[in-house]
Every structure is written in structure tokens, then in C-alpha cells.
C-alpha positions in Angstrom: 131.2 99.9 244.2 128.6 100.5 241.5 130.2 97.8 239.3 130.2 95.4 242.3 126.5 96.1 243.0 125.6 95.6 239.4 127.5 92.3 239.3 125.8 91.1 242.5 122.4 91.9 241.0 123.3 89.8 237.9 124.6 87.0 240.1 121.5 87.0 242.2 119.3 87.1 239.2 121.2 84.1 237.8 120.8 82.3 241.1 117.1 82.9 241.1 116.8 81.5 237.6 118.8 78.5 238.7 116.5 77.9 241.7 113.5 78.3 239.4 114.9 75.7 237.0 115.7 73.3 239.9 112.2 73.6 241.2 110.8 73.0 237.8 112.9 70.0 237.1 112.3 68.6 240.6 108.6 68.9 240.0 108.9 67.2 236.6 110.9 64.4 238.2 113.9 65.1 235.9 116.2 65.5 238.9 115.6 62.0 240.1 116.1 60.4 236.7 119.5 62.1 236.4 121.0 60.4 239.5 
């Protein structure tokens, strides 16, 4: 269970980072240019 919890924490952290990146790129307009 401890391993699973640790893994989930890592995954959630990674997801949060991804969300931050997406927001940043969306703000910069990079997302639109990519389409």
C-alpha cells in the first residue's frame, strides 16, 4: 500500500506539472499554433 500511495503521489505531482505546462503554453498561444 505504501508503494502504491507513493506512486500515486508521484503521478499526481506529474499531472499537476502537466496542467501547469498546459496552462502556460495556452497562455503563450503555443497550443493554438500547434494544431
